[in-house]
C-alpha positions as CSV (number, residue, x, y, z in Angstrom):
1,M,0.0,0.0,0.0
2,S,1.3,3.4,-0.9
3,T,2.2,5.9,1.9
4,A,2.2,8.9,-0.5
5,P,1.7,12.2,1.4
6,R,-1.7,13.9,1.0
7,D,-0.4,17.5,1.3
8,A,-0.3,19.1,-2.1
9,S,2.2,21.7,-0.9
10,A,4.7,19.0,0.2
11,T,8.3,19.4,-0.7
12,P,9.6,17.8,-4.0
13,L,10.5,14.1,-4.1
14,V,13.7,13.4,-6.0
15,V,14.3,9.8,-7.2
16,K,17.3,8.5,-9.0
17,L,16.5,5.5,-11.2
18,G,19.6,3.4,-11.6
19,G,20.2,2.3,-15.2
20,S,20.8,-1.3,-14.1
21,A,17.6,-1.3,-12.0
22,L,15.1,0.1,-14.6
23,D,14.4,-3.3,-16.2
24,E,13.4,-4.8,-12.9
25,L,10.7,-2.1,-12.1
26,S,7.3,-3.8,-12.5
27,G,3.9,-2.3,-13.0
28,P,3.1,-2.1,-9.2
29,W,6.4,-0.2,-8.7
30,W,5.2,2.5,-11.2
31,D,1.8,2.5,-9.6
32,D,3.3,3.4,-6.3
33,L,5.5,6.1,-7.8
34,A,2.5,7.6,-9.5
35,A,0.7,7.7,-6.2
36,H,3.4,9.9,-4.8
37,A,3.5,12.1,-7.9
38,R,-0.2,12.9,-7.5
39,H,0.4,14.6,-4.2
40,R,3.9,16.1,-4.5
41,P,6.2,17.4,-7.2
42,L,8.3,14.6,-8.6
43,L,11.8,14.9,-10.1
44,L,13.4,11.8,-11.6
45,V,17.1,11.5,-12.6
46,H,17.8,8.4,-14.7
47,G,20.9,6.3,-15.3
48,W,21.8,5.0,-18.7
49,S,24.8,2.6,-18.2
50,K,22.9,-0.6,-19.0
51,P,21.1,0.7,-22.1
52,L,24.4,2.1,-23.4
53,K,26.1,-1.2,-23.0
54,R,23.4,-2.8,-25.1
55,L,24.6,-0.7,-28.1
56,G,27.6,-3.0,-28.0
57,G,31.0,-2.2,-29.5
58,R,33.1,0.2,-27.6
59,H,30.4,0.7,-24.9
60,A,30.7,-3.0,-23.8
61,D,34.5,-2.9,-23.9
62,P,36.0,-2.9,-20.3
63,A,38.6,-0.4,-21.7
64,A,35.8,2.1,-22.0
65,I,35.9,2.5,-18.2
66,L,38.8,4.6,-17.0
67,R,40.3,4.9,-13.5
68,D,41.8,8.1,-12.3
69,R,44.8,8.6,-9.9
70,Y,42.5,8.7,-7.0
71,G,40.8,5.4,-7.8
72,N,37.6,6.8,-9.1
73,Q,36.0,5.2,-12.2
74,S,34.5,7.0,-15.2
75,R,33.4,6.2,-18.7
76,W,35.8,7.5,-21.4
77,T,33.5,10.1,-23.0
78,T,34.0,11.6,-26.4
79,P,31.5,13.6,-28.5
80,E,30.4,10.3,-30.1
81,V,29.7,8.8,-26.7
82,I,27.7,11.9,-25.7
83,A,25.6,11.4,-28.9
84,D,25.0,7.7,-28.0
85,I,24.1,8.7,-24.4
86,K,21.5,11.1,-25.8
87,T,20.1,8.3,-28.1
88,V,19.6,5.7,-25.4
89,S,18.3,8.4,-23.0
90,A,15.7,9.5,-25.5
91,R,14.4,6.0,-25.8
92,L,14.5,5.4,-22.1
93,G,12.8,8.8,-21.4
94,A,10.0,8.0,-23.8
95,D,9.3,4.7,-22.0
96,V,9.3,6.4,-18.5
97,L,7.0,9.2,-19.7
98,D,4.6,6.7,-21.2
99,R,4.5,4.7,-18.0
100,L,3.7,7.9,-16.0
101,A,1.1,9.1,-18.6
102,R,-0.8,5.8,-18.4
103,R,-1.1,6.5,-14.7
104,G,-2.4,10.0,-15.1
105,I,0.9,11.8,-14.4
106,T,2.1,14.4,-17.0
107,A,5.8,14.6,-17.4
108,Q,8.6,16.2,-19.4
109,R,12.1,15.2,-20.1
110,L,15.0,17.7,-19.9
111,L,18.7,17.4,-20.4
112,G,20.8,18.6,-17.5
113,S,22.9,20.4,-20.1
114,D,20.0,22.6,-21.0
115,G,21.0,25.2,-18.4
116,I,20.3,23.1,-15.4
117,V,23.6,21.4,-14.4
118,A,27.0,23.2,-14.6
119,A,30.2,21.2,-14.4
120,G,33.8,22.1,-13.6
121,A,37.0,21.0,-15.1
122,G,37.4,17.2,-15.3
123,E,40.3,15.0,-14.3
124,R,43.0,14.9,-17.0
125,W,45.1,11.9,-15.9
126,W,43.9,8.4,-16.2
127,W,45.4,4.9,-15.9
128,R,45.9,3.1,-19.2
129,E,47.9,-0.1,-19.4
130,K,49.5,0.5,-15.9
131,Q,50.5,4.0,-16.7
132,L,49.0,7.4,-15.9
133,V,48.4,9.2,-19.2
134,E,46.7,12.5,-20.1
135,L,43.4,11.9,-21.9
136,A,40.8,14.2,-23.2
137,N,37.6,13.0,-21.4
138,L,34.3,14.9,-21.6
139,V,33.5,14.3,-17.9
140,G,33.2,17.0,-15.2
141,P,32.2,17.3,-11.6
142,I,29.0,19.2,-10.8
143,T,29.6,22.8,-9.6
144,S,26.0,24.1,-9.5
145,V,22.4,23.4,-10.3
146,N,19.9,26.0,-11.7
147,P,16.3,24.7,-11.2
148,A,14.8,27.6,-13.0
149,P,14.5,25.8,-16.4
150,L,12.2,23.2,-14.7
151,G,9.5,25.8,-14.3
152,P,6.9,25.6,-11.6
153,L,7.1,22.3,-9.5
154,R,3.6,21.0,-8.8
155,P,1.9,17.7,-7.8
156,G,0.7,15.6,-10.8
157,H,3.6,16.6,-13.0
158,A,7.0,15.1,-13.1
159,H,10.4,16.1,-14.6
160,L,12.8,13.5,-15.9
161,I,16.4,14.7,-16.0
162,T,19.1,13.2,-18.2
163,P,22.4,13.7,-16.2
164,L,24.5,15.7,-18.7
165,A,26.0,19.1,-17.9
166,R,27.8,22.1,-19.5
167,D,31.3,23.1,-18.5
168,A,32.8,26.6,-18.4
169,A,33.7,26.3,-22.1
170,G,30.1,25.5,-23.0
171,R,30.9,21.9,-23.9
172,E,28.4,19.2,-23.1
173,V,29.9,16.7,-20.7
174,N,29.0,13.5,-18.9
175,T,28.5,13.6,-15.2
176,D,27.6,11.1,-12.5
177,G,23.8,10.5,-12.2
178,D,23.7,9.9,-8.5
179,R,25.7,13.0,-7.8
180,A,23.5,15.0,-10.2
181,A,20.4,13.7,-8.3
182,A,22.0,14.8,-5.0
183,A,22.8,18.3,-6.3
184,L,19.3,18.6,-7.7
185,A,17.7,17.5,-4.4
186,G,19.7,20.2,-2.6
187,A,18.7,22.8,-5.2
188,V,14.9,22.2,-4.8
189,S,15.1,21.6,-1.0
190,A,13.9,18.0,-1.2
191,A,13.0,16.3,2.1
192,T,14.5,13.0,0.9
193,L,16.6,11.7,-1.9
194,V,15.8,8.2,-3.0
195,L,18.4,6.2,-4.9
196,V,16.8,3.2,-6.5
197,T,19.3,0.4,-7.1
198,D,19.4,-3.3,-7.9
199,V,20.5,-4.2,-4.4
200,P,18.3,-4.2,-1.3
201,H,20.6,-2.7,1.2
202,L,24.1,-1.3,1.9
203,L,26.2,-4.2,3.1
204,V,28.9,-3.6,5.8
205,D,31.1,-6.6,6.5
206,G,28.6,-8.7,4.6
207,E,25.7,-7.6,6.8
208,P,22.7,-5.5,5.7
209,V,22.5,-2.0,7.3
210,T,19.1,-0.4,7.6
211,R,20.3,3.0,9.0
212,I,23.7,4.7,9.2
213,G,24.9,8.2,10.0
214,A,26.7,10.4,7.5
215,A,30.1,10.2,9.2
216,A,30.0,6.4,9.4
217,A,28.8,6.2,5.8
218,A,31.7,8.4,4.7
219,R,34.2,6.2,6.6
220,F,32.9,3.1,5.0
221,R,32.9,4.8,1.5
222,D,36.6,5.7,1.9
223,T,37.8,2.5,3.3
224,Q,35.7,-0.4,2.0
225,A,33.1,0.6,-0.6
226,T,33.9,0.0,-4.3
227,G,32.5,0.8,-7.7
228,G,28.9,1.9,-7.9
229,M,28.3,1.8,-4.1
230,R,31.2,4.1,-3.5
231,K,29.6,6.7,-5.9
232,K,26.2,6.3,-4.3
233,L,27.7,7.0,-0.9
234,R,29.5,10.0,-2.2
235,A,26.3,11.3,-3.7
236,A,24.5,10.7,-0.4
237,G,27.1,12.7,1.5
238,E,26.8,15.5,-1.0
239,A,23.0,15.6,-0.7
240,L,23.3,15.8,3.1
241,E,25.8,18.6,2.8
242,R,23.4,20.5,0.6
243,G,20.7,20.4,3.3
244,V,18.7,17.3,2.3
245,P,17.8,15.7,5.7
246,S,18.1,12.1,4.6
247,V,19.0,9.8,1.7
248,V,17.6,6.3,1.2
249,L,19.1,3.7,-1.2
250,G,18.0,0.2,-2.1
251,S,15.5,-1.7,-4.2
252,G,11.8,-1.8,-3.6
253,T,8.9,0.7,-4.0
254,V,9.4,4.3,-3.1
255,S,6.8,3.9,-0.3
256,D,8.8,1.0,1.2
257,L,12.0,2.8,0.9
258,L,10.6,6.0,2.5
259,A,9.0,4.0,5.3
260,A,12.4,2.2,5.9
261,R,10.7,-1.2,5.3
262,T,13.6,-1.9,3.0
263,G,16.8,-0.2,1.9
264,T,19.3,1.8,3.9
265,V,18.7,5.3,5.3
266,I,21.7,7.6,5.5
267,A,20.9,10.4,7.9
268,A,22.6,13.7,8.6
269,E,22.4,13.1,12.4
270,A,24.6,10.6,14.1
271,A,23.1,7.2,13.9
272,R,24.4,3.8,14.9
273,P,24.4,1.2,12.1
274,A,21.7,-1.4,12.7
275,A,21.4,-4.8,11.0
């Protein structure tokens, strides 16, 4: 049963749809999301990694994923890759908007690079064949979010954001979807950021954690977390720093995640990890 709020003036709900999780979201999951969207503004940020890999070729090649000198991973992004991201995102966006429309929710898709998301200079040095080499890579960290192009935020209407950005030179660049969602949540003063993934909980020492404080989550991120979870924990920390009171990540309906019936809540206040 949905626990969607009934107050039409409620703060926006920001949900990041992981690219690897989208295929697993069934009709009831979308019914639940639509129930929330009827009563509060909804902003969705989507991933595109799995659809991009389906294009095959260079996108499925492990060499397409770079690692910088700090251990962070990123897709090697060229203008051609940006074009492919737009292609798969347009298809994905049409599907999401259709699912919402069939449930009575109007929606529009926007590119973050359309004046919403600004990016700074990206990392220049990347590991290639056991050597650090300088590579041109159209990837940049988020520096600011301007929510004005979204227009009025209202219940019954959703915005779907593709996580691309513009750098200071005006170039369109790739940026991390989880961190884009975190920046957007801060910019619209969301009460919660929901990161929908294909895993049910954060695991610490192999055990599921249902709640963890920001400091403990940051320590785990820097000492044990790897890959996609490391990025999600970094995004969660950035959302909290931007004033979002809590972040929840995991699989399950938005209602179950918000009610802590599944997933992991990362809270700004100190909290003891609980199994």
